[in-house]
Structures are given as structure tokens and as C-alpha cells.
C-alpha positions in Angstrom: 0.0 0.0 -0.1 1.2 3.6 -0.7 1.2 6.3 1.8 -1.8 7.8 0.0 -3.8 4.7 0.6 -3.0 4.4 4.2 -3.0 8.1 5.3 -6.5 8.9 6.6 -6.2 12.6 5.6 -5.7 12.0 2.0 -9.4 12.2 1.2 -9.7 15.5 2.9 -7.9 17.3 0.0 -5.0 18.9 1.9 -2.0 20.1 -0.2 1.6 20.6 0.7 2.4 23.9 2.2 -1.1 24.6 3.4 -1.4 26.3 6.9 -4.0 24.3 8.9 -5.3 25.8 12.1 -6.7 23.3 14.6 -9.4 24.4 17.0 -11.0 22.2 19.5 -8.3 19.8 20.1 -8.7 17.4 23.1 -7.6 13.9 24.1 -10.3 12.4 22.0 -9.2 13.7 18.7 -8.0 11.2 16.1 -4.2 11.5 16.3 -3.6 9.4 13.1 -5.6 11.9 11.2 -3.8 14.8 12.8 -0.4 13.2 11.8 -1.7 12.5 8.3 -2.6 16.1 7.9 0.9 17.2 9.0 2.5 14.6 6.7 0.6 16.0 3.6 1.1 19.5 4.4 4.7 19.2 5.5 4.2 21.3 8.7 2.7 21.2 12.1 -1.0 22.1 12.7 -1.2 25.6 14.2 -3.5 26.5 17.2 -5.5 29.6 18.5 -2.1 31.4 19.3 -1.2 31.6 15.6 -1.8 35.2 14.7 -2.1 35.0 10.8 -4.8 33.6 8.6 -4.9 29.8 7.7 -5.7 28.0 4.4 -7.8 25.5 6.2 -9.5 25.5 9.6 -9.8 22.0 11.3 -12.7 22.4 13.8 -13.2 19.5 16.3 -16.7 20.1 17.6 -18.8 18.0 20.0 -22.4 18.6 21.6 -21.7 20.9 24.6 -18.8 22.7 23.0 -20.9 25.9 22.7 -22.9 27.5 19.8 -21.9 25.7 16.6 -23.0 28.8 14.4 -20.9 31.2 16.6 -17.8 28.8 16.5 -18.2 28.7 12.6 -18.4 32.4 12.3 -15.2 32.6 14.5 -13.5 30.0 12.3 -14.2 32.0 9.1 -12.3 34.9 10.7 -9.1 32.6 10.9 -9.4 31.7 7.0 -7.5 33.1 4.1 -9.7 34.2 1.2 -11.2 31.1 -0.4 -10.3 28.8 2.5 -12.3 25.9 3.8 -13.4 24.7 7.2 -13.4 21.0 8.1 -15.9 20.5 10.8 -15.2 17.2 12.6 -18.0 15.8 14.8 -18.3 12.5 16.6 -20.1 9.8 14.7 -23.6 8.6 15.5 -23.5 6.6 18.8 -20.4 8.3 20.2 -20.5 10.9 23.0 -20.9 14.3 21.7 -22.9 13.4 18.6 -24.5 16.3 16.6 -27.4 15.8 14.4 -26.6 16.5 10.7 -29.6 18.9 10.5 -28.1 21.0 13.4 -24.7 21.2 11.4 -26.6 22.2 8.3 -28.5 25.0 10.2 -25.4 26.3 11.9 -23.4 26.2 8.6 -26.3 28.3 6.9 -26.5 30.6 9.7 -22.7 31.3 9.4 -23.0 31.8 5.7 -21.4 28.6 4.8 -22.4 25.6 2.6 -21.6 22.0 3.0 -19.6 20.8 0.1 -18.4 17.3 1.2 -19.5 14.9 4.1 -17.4 11.9 4.8 -16.3 9.5 7.4 -12.7 10.6 8.4 -12.1 7.9 11.0 -13.8 5.3 13.4 -15.2 7.8 15.6 -15.2 11.1 13.6 -17.2 12.4 10.6 -16.1 15.3 8.5 -18.1 18.2 7.0 -16.2 20.4 4.5 -17.9 23.9 4.9 -17.1 26.7 2.4 -18.1 30.2 1.7 -20.5 30.5 -1.3 -18.6 31.2 -4.5 -20.5 34.3 -4.9 -18.9 35.6 -1.6 -15.4 34.4 -2.5 
């Protein structure tokens, strides 16, 4: 198997050189996915202390983490023009699960659209959220 086949981050569309800001990191995140993103981009994920814009925001979010729409609006402020947000939420049956309709509603409230929904690991689902093309 090639690295692309075994790296869990390959399907997320990351590219070498991208700056990825990670928000919501905790003990329950998927460490293989994080390492895979760093392998593809060639650099460490940056956190909330990073004082520049990022190409992608990786937002781990669980029920109880606050208001999702507000969190997404804050994440937009961290993005370079044309950047995307990967919203990672626990899968159904996991603690912190969020209903897909709640994610869709929060994304719309924040002015984002869902462009891709995938299973990113055993316990996490990923929603790629983007600003509408008309606003880019």
C-alpha cells in the first residue's frame, strides 16, 4: 500500500504547504488523522495562538462545546480568502454526537455551505464547509 492509501487525511484534499489551524483539540481527537494532515502539508498544525490567517481550519466540535454557528463564524475569521473549514464531529453513537440537521442549520447561519461529508475515522465524521462562491 502507498502512503496515500494508508494516510487517513488523503481524502480531505489537503495540499503541501497549506497552513492548517486546529481548533477544539482534546484527548479524544483522532491522532492518526492529525499526523496524516501534517504529513501531507509538511508542517505542524497551528493553534489558536497563531496570529495569521490559515488556508484551512480543522474544527473538532462536540455537543456541549458551545454554539456551533458562533464557532463557525469565528473560524471564518481565521481563514485566508477561499479557505475551507473541516468540521469534525463524533459519529452517531459516540459521545458528543451532533445531528446533521443541526450542522446544516449552523453552517447556513454562518454563511457557509456543506460541500462534502465523509467518514474521516472510526469515531469522527467530517463536513467540509465553504463560503458560497458568490462571496469568495
